[in-house]
N, C-alpha and C positions, 0 to 999 in steps of 0.2 A: 518864547514865542506866539505867539497868537497867529493858527492857521485856519487858515481862508479854503473851501470853493467857493469859484467864482464863475456864477452861472450865464450861457450865452449870452445871452443883455445886457449882461449889465459889458460884456465885452464890445459889444455890439455899438451900447451907450454911451463909450468911450470915442466912436471911429467917430458918433453922433456927433460926439463933441458935448457928450449933458457936464454940465458943470458939477452934480456927483460925481456922476463916475469917472469922472480926469481928477477930482480929488483922491480917491481910492486908487490909482492909479500912483496919485503923487506920491501920500503918503506909501504906498507899499514899493518905490524907489527908494523911498528915507529911510527901509526896515522895520518900519513901526510895527508890520506883519507879514505869513509865508503865505503865498499864495499855491495851491495844494492844486493840483492836474489829473487829469488821464487823460488814451487816448486816445474813445469812446468822446470825451469834455471838444480835446481839439477837433474833432474829427467833425462833428456837429458844428464847430467854428468856423470851421473849415470852409464847410458844405455853405453853410447859410451866408455868409460874408460874399457868395458864387453864386448866389442870387442875383436871377434880371434885374430887382426889384432897387438894386444896392450899385450896380454894373455905373452908373451915372454918377452915384453917393461916394462911393470912396473911393481914392485915388488908389493904385497900384502900393506906391510909396507906404500910404499909411496904414496898410493890411500888410504889408511885407516887415512892416515897425511892433507891431501888435505880434503878428508871430515869431520876432526877436526876440522879447521881451518876450517872450512865453515859453520859448523853448532853453533863453540861455538861465532865467530868476525863479522861473519856476517849478516846485517839486511837480517831479511828476509819478504818480500812483498806479498800478497794476489791478485794480478791485481785480479776486477773485469770485464775492461772496455775488450775487446775483439775489436783487431786490428786485420785487413784483408787488409796489403798495400804493404810487401814484392815478389816478385815471390818469392821465393822458404818461403812458407808459414809457413815451421818451423822457422824461421826466425824472427818472429811475436809475438813469447811467448818474447825475444828479448826486442821489443818497449811497450809489454806490463809490461813488470815488470819495465822497466826506464820512462816509463808512472803512474803509479800507485804509486814508492818512490823519484818520481819530484827530477828523476835523471837530474845529469851535462854533464854524460859522458858516454857514452857507448864507449868502449875499444872492438879490434873484431882484428881478421887480412880476415872476409870475407869479399869478396869485393862490395856481392847483399846488403847486406850494408852498407858498406865504401862512395858503390856511394852516397847512400842517402844523405850525409856527415853532418844532419843536420835532425832532427823528436820532429814536437813542441819543438823547441828549446837548447833541446838535441845536443848537437856535438856525432858525432859517427867519430872516428879513431883509430888511428894502436893504439899499442903499445906502438912505441918507438914515438910516437908525442904528445902522454900522458906522459910518463917519460918530452922532453921536456917541455910540459906546468907547469910538480909539481918542 
């Protein structure tokens, strides 16, 4: 099965009802790929959805539903290797998760990550390009 790391911005886009990101969620629920996540990525997601700018955008229920999906259906990976190659050091946790989880893809909207194109043979692509591959 294809293994994928979804960047926090993809989860946020799901909550914002981005068509492509909702399609990724739907294909995941149909067991077309496996999502891997690390505690650091989960922490980043939780910190992001609690930001003031999202306070009136996301309902508590929407956030809880996505957290439940993450906790029950996604593979938790504990990276042991520290990676430090990204211009934005916060992005290194995505590479750490992908490497530890032997991911095939990193799906992101982050231009710094997309500029890498790949990392250790893990393709780094946008949500729309991921959907085209599926």
